[in-house]
Backbone as numpy.savetxt, mean C-alpha at the origin, in Angstrom:
# Nx Ny Nz CAx CAy CAz Cx Cy Cz
12.05 18.13 2.59 12.44 16.76 1.82 12.44 17.16 0.58
14.12 16.69 0.42 14.44 17.04 -1.07 13.99 16.19 -2.20
13.45 16.85 -3.20 12.75 16.17 -4.08 13.89 15.02 -5.10
14.92 15.44 -5.27 15.56 15.02 -6.36 16.23 13.59 -5.57
16.65 13.74 -3.90 16.87 12.62 -3.40 15.86 11.83 -3.45
14.59 12.16 -3.31 13.59 11.42 -3.05 13.33 10.32 -4.25
13.55 10.92 -5.16 13.38 9.99 -6.79 14.30 9.37 -6.95
15.50 9.61 -6.41 16.85 8.77 -6.60 16.59 7.50 -5.50
15.93 7.95 -4.32 16.10 6.83 -3.24 14.70 5.75 -3.81
13.60 6.51 -4.37 12.49 5.80 -4.59 13.56 4.48 -5.92
14.04 5.06 -7.19 14.74 4.16 -7.79 15.37 3.64 -7.29
16.47 3.51 -6.37 16.98 2.77 -5.62 15.96 1.48 -4.71
14.92 1.65 -4.32 14.09 0.79 -3.49 13.29 -0.29 -5.13
12.92 0.58 -5.57 12.46 -0.10 -6.85 13.33 -0.96 -7.78
14.62 -0.76 -7.74 15.29 -1.47 -8.47 15.90 -2.56 -7.50
16.16 -2.41 -6.36 16.64 -3.38 -5.50 15.44 -4.34 -5.08
13.91 -4.17 -4.95 12.90 -5.00 -4.99 12.93 -6.00 -6.49
13.20 -5.23 -7.35 13.28 -5.98 -8.94 13.93 -7.11 -9.05
15.40 -6.58 -8.35 16.44 -7.40 -8.20 16.67 -8.76 -7.13
15.51 -8.52 -6.33 15.45 -9.69 -5.31 13.87 -9.92 -5.35
13.65 -10.24 -6.74 11.98 -10.64 -6.46 11.86 -12.26 -6.43
12.79 -12.81 -6.45 12.85 -14.36 -6.62 12.86 -14.63 -5.30
13.33 -14.32 -4.31 13.31 -14.20 -3.18 12.60 -13.05 -1.99
11.77 -12.65 -2.44 11.15 -11.53 -2.04 10.89 -11.50 -0.77
10.11 -12.63 -0.38 9.85 -12.87 1.36 11.00 -12.61 2.15
12.07 -13.32 2.25 13.30 -13.43 2.83 14.15 -11.80 2.62
13.89 -11.23 1.60 14.30 -9.84 1.34 13.47 -8.72 2.18
12.42 -9.27 2.38 11.22 -8.65 2.97 11.40 -8.62 4.78
11.62 -9.88 4.82 11.98 -10.14 6.36 13.46 -9.34 7.06
14.58 -9.32 5.89 15.44 -8.64 6.52 15.19 -7.15 6.07
14.57 -6.29 5.30 14.74 -4.97 5.33 13.63 -4.65 6.28
12.55 -5.27 6.57 11.37 -4.66 7.34 10.79 -5.31 8.48
10.81 -4.20 9.78 10.31 -5.21 11.04 9.02 -5.62 10.55
8.48 -6.70 11.29 7.30 -7.33 11.58 6.12 -6.48 11.30
6.03 -5.37 12.44 5.23 -4.27 12.07 5.28 -3.35 10.70
5.98 -3.34 10.58 6.13 -2.26 9.00 5.63 -3.56 8.02
5.93 -4.76 7.94 5.05 -5.55 6.91 3.47 -5.57 7.57
3.18 -5.79 8.66 1.73 -5.68 8.97 0.96 -4.34 8.37
1.63 -3.10 8.47 0.84 -1.88 8.25 1.23 -2.13 6.66
2.05 -2.45 6.11 1.82 -2.49 4.55 0.49 -3.20 3.88
0.78 -4.50 4.76 -0.24 -5.57 4.17 -2.09 -4.92 4.60
-1.74 -3.98 5.50 -3.23 -3.50 6.27 -3.31 -2.48 4.94
-2.82 -1.68 4.48 -2.84 -0.73 3.67 -3.11 -1.79 2.27
-2.77 -2.64 1.93 -3.28 -3.44 0.88 -4.63 -3.73 1.15
-4.95 -4.30 2.19 -5.90 -4.77 2.43 -7.20 -3.80 2.50
-7.07 -2.95 2.91 -8.05 -1.69 3.35 -8.31 -1.33 1.63
-7.37 -1.12 0.41 -7.32 -0.77 -0.83 -7.87 -1.87 -1.79
-7.85 -2.73 -0.91 -8.88 -4.16 -1.85 -10.41 -3.85 -1.59
-10.62 -3.71 -0.21 -11.69 -3.19 0.18 -12.53 -2.35 -0.46
-12.03 -1.25 -0.33 -12.09 -0.05 -1.17 -12.94 -0.25 -2.42
-11.70 -0.93 -3.30 -12.17 -1.57 -4.66 -13.27 -2.06 -4.75
-13.54 -3.24 -3.81 -14.74 -3.87 -3.84 -16.20 -3.02 -3.46
-16.08 -1.63 -3.16 -17.18 -1.08 -2.86 -17.44 -0.94 -1.25
-16.84 -1.88 -0.32 -17.06 -1.71 0.88 -17.17 -0.31 1.63
-18.17 0.06 2.73 -17.89 1.17 2.94 -16.70 1.49 3.84
-16.38 2.37 4.45 -15.40 2.55 5.38 -15.58 2.27 6.86
-16.53 2.19 7.27 -17.35 1.61 8.62 -16.84 0.04 8.48
-17.51 -0.54 7.45 -17.04 -2.15 7.11 -15.92 -2.50 7.10
-15.14 -1.52 6.43 -13.59 -1.75 6.21 -12.95 -1.95 7.51
-13.28 -0.81 8.29 -12.67 -0.48 9.58 -12.92 -1.66 10.55
-14.10 -2.13 10.35 -14.58 -3.30 11.67 -13.58 -4.62 10.82
-13.68 -4.67 9.46 -13.13 -5.96 8.83 -11.91 -6.17 9.38
-11.45 -4.64 8.92 -9.54 -5.24 9.17 -9.21 -4.63 10.75
-10.07 -3.95 11.29 -9.63 -3.77 12.93 -9.12 -2.59 13.02
-9.31 -1.55 12.13 -8.58 -0.27 12.43 -9.51 0.78 12.43
-9.34 2.14 12.43 -10.02 3.16 12.55 -10.57 3.70 11.00
-11.92 4.39 11.04 -12.05 4.82 10.22 -11.17 5.79 9.44
-10.20 6.35 10.18 -9.57 7.93 9.89 -8.37 7.11 8.65
-8.32 5.84 9.27 -7.02 4.98 8.58 -7.29 4.80 7.24
-8.67 4.00 7.18 -9.45 3.78 5.92 -9.63 4.95 5.21
-10.03 6.48 5.72 -10.14 7.57 4.42 -8.57 7.91 4.69
-7.61 7.48 4.83 -6.48 7.95 4.34 -5.82 7.18 3.22
-6.25 5.46 3.20 -6.52 5.19 2.10 -6.87 5.06 1.17
-7.97 5.67 1.36 -9.41 6.28 0.48 -8.66 7.27 -0.32
-8.06 8.14 0.14 -7.78 9.60 -0.60 -6.45 9.09 -1.41
-5.89 7.81 -1.07 -4.81 7.70 -2.19 -5.45 7.18 -3.38
-6.36 6.13 -2.92 -6.97 5.38 -3.96 -7.44 6.41 -5.12
-8.30 7.53 -4.47 -8.94 8.35 -5.07 -7.81 9.10 -6.18
-6.64 9.76 -5.44 -6.03 10.82 -5.89 -4.81 10.36 -5.99
-4.40 9.01 -5.88 -2.84 8.41 -6.20 -2.76 8.78 -7.63
-1.52 7.86 -7.76 -1.13 7.68 -8.98 -1.84 6.46 -9.85
-2.54 5.83 -9.15 -2.84 4.58 -10.10 -2.21 3.31 -9.86
-1.51 3.42 -8.77 -0.54 2.15 -8.63 -1.09 1.12 -7.94
-1.66 1.60 -6.57 -2.83 0.34 -6.41 -3.61 -0.18 -7.49
-4.23 0.70 -7.91 -5.20 0.05 -8.68 -4.73 -0.82 -9.63
-3.59 -0.73 -10.36 -3.00 -1.87 -11.27 -2.75 -2.65 -10.77
-2.07 -2.25 -9.21 -1.78 -3.74 -8.43 -2.57 -4.36 -7.96
-3.66 -4.20 -7.65 -5.12 -5.04 -7.16 -5.73 -4.80 -8.43
-5.61 -4.47 -9.36 -6.62 -5.02 -10.39 -8.02 -3.87 -10.16
-7.95 -2.68 -9.01 -9.25 -2.21 -8.89 -9.31 -1.44 -9.83
-10.57 -0.53 -9.46 -11.55 0.58 -10.19 -11.51 1.84 -9.08
-11.07 2.96 -9.40 -11.02 3.99 -8.52 -12.36 4.33 -8.28
-12.79 4.68 -7.12 -14.10 5.06 -6.55 -14.63 6.92 -6.88
-15.75 6.99 -7.58 -15.60 8.68 -7.49 -16.36 9.02 -6.38
């Protein structure tokens, strides 16, 4: 994967989302499949529960996913760039 293209594409995505913020639900419906929307929402739910201090087993049961999926989001929460933390008002777990 070409990093320069990734950064350009990420900027394109961010800029487009900013421009469509007033009609974001329709933009997301046009851009993403229902499954993609559900997957993204699931990641947000998992991250919120991690920030709330729930165990991976509790989260997996509540969200209806595997602990492996929860662990992947946990790694993003712990080692990521802090975007989820800022968006969700959470605190990183150590």
